[in-house]
C-alpha positions as CSV (number, residue, x, y, z in Angstrom):
1,X,25.7,12.0,80.2
2,X,29.3,11.8,78.9
3,X,32.3,11.1,81.1
4,X,33.5,14.7,80.5
5,X,30.1,16.0,81.8
6,X,30.0,13.6,84.7
7,X,33.6,13.4,85.8
8,X,35.6,16.0,83.9
9,X,37.8,13.2,82.4
10,X,37.3,11.5,79.0
11,X,37.8,8.0,80.3
12,X,36.9,7.2,83.9
13,X,38.2,3.6,83.5
14,X,41.7,5.0,82.5
15,X,41.5,7.3,85.5
16,X,40.8,4.3,87.9
17,X,43.6,2.4,86.3
18,X,46.0,5.3,87.1
19,X,44.7,5.4,90.6
20,X,45.5,1.7,91.0
21,X,49.1,2.4,89.7
22,X,49.6,5.4,92.1
23,X,52.0,5.3,95.0
24,X,49.2,6.5,97.4
25,X,46.9,3.6,96.4
26,X,49.8,1.1,96.7
27,X,50.8,2.3,100.2
28,X,47.5,3.3,101.8
29,X,44.6,2.1,99.6
30,X,41.6,3.7,98.0
31,X,40.2,5.4,101.1
32,X,43.1,7.9,101.1
33,X,42.5,8.6,97.4
34,X,38.8,9.3,98.2
35,X,39.8,11.6,101.1
36,X,42.2,13.5,98.8
37,X,39.6,14.0,96.1
38,X,37.1,15.2,98.8
39,X,39.8,17.8,99.9
40,X,40.3,18.8,96.3
41,X,36.5,19.3,96.0
42,X,36.5,21.5,99.1
43,X,39.3,23.6,97.6
44,X,37.4,24.0,94.4
45,X,34.3,25.1,96.3
46,X,36.3,27.6,98.2
47,X,37.5,29.0,94.9
48,X,33.9,29.2,93.6
49,X,34.2,26.3,91.2
50,X,31.1,24.3,92.1
51,X,31.1,22.5,88.8
52,X,34.7,21.3,89.2
53,X,33.8,20.2,92.8
54,X,30.8,18.3,91.6
55,X,32.9,16.4,89.0
56,X,35.6,15.7,91.6
57,X,33.0,14.3,94.0
58,X,31.6,12.1,91.3
59,X,35.1,10.6,90.8
60,X,35.4,10.1,94.6
61,X,32.0,8.4,94.7
62,X,33.0,6.1,91.8
63,X,36.2,5.0,93.6
64,X,34.2,4.6,96.8
65,X,31.6,2.4,95.0
66,X,34.5,0.3,93.6
67,X,35.9,-0.2,97.1
68,X,32.5,-1.2,98.4
69,X,32.1,-3.7,95.5
70,X,35.5,-5.2,96.3
71,X,37.1,-4.0,93.0
72,X,39.5,-1.7,94.8
73,X,41.2,-2.1,98.2
74,X,40.1,0.4,100.8
75,X,42.9,0.2,103.3
76,X,46.3,-1.5,103.0
77,X,47.7,-3.3,105.9
78,X,50.7,-1.5,107.5
79,X,53.8,-3.4,108.5
80,X,54.5,-3.2,112.2
81,X,57.2,-0.7,113.0
C-alpha cells in the first residue's frame, strides 16, 4: 500500500519532519499532535468522510508509535509559572 493510500500524503517521513518543526510539537510534544489529529478525524467522520478519517487516524497512530519507540517526545516539560 502506498503512502497516499495509507496516510493521504506522499511522504510520511516528510510529514513527521514537519511535525517535529511545528510550534505545537516544540511547546507541548507529540501527544497534542496526536490529539489534534484525532479531533480532525472526528470532524471528517461528522462530515461523512470516512476515508479521510481513516487516513488521518493512520497518521496519528504513526506519530503515537514513534512516541512509544522514543523517536518523538510525547510531552514537553512546562516551566513553572
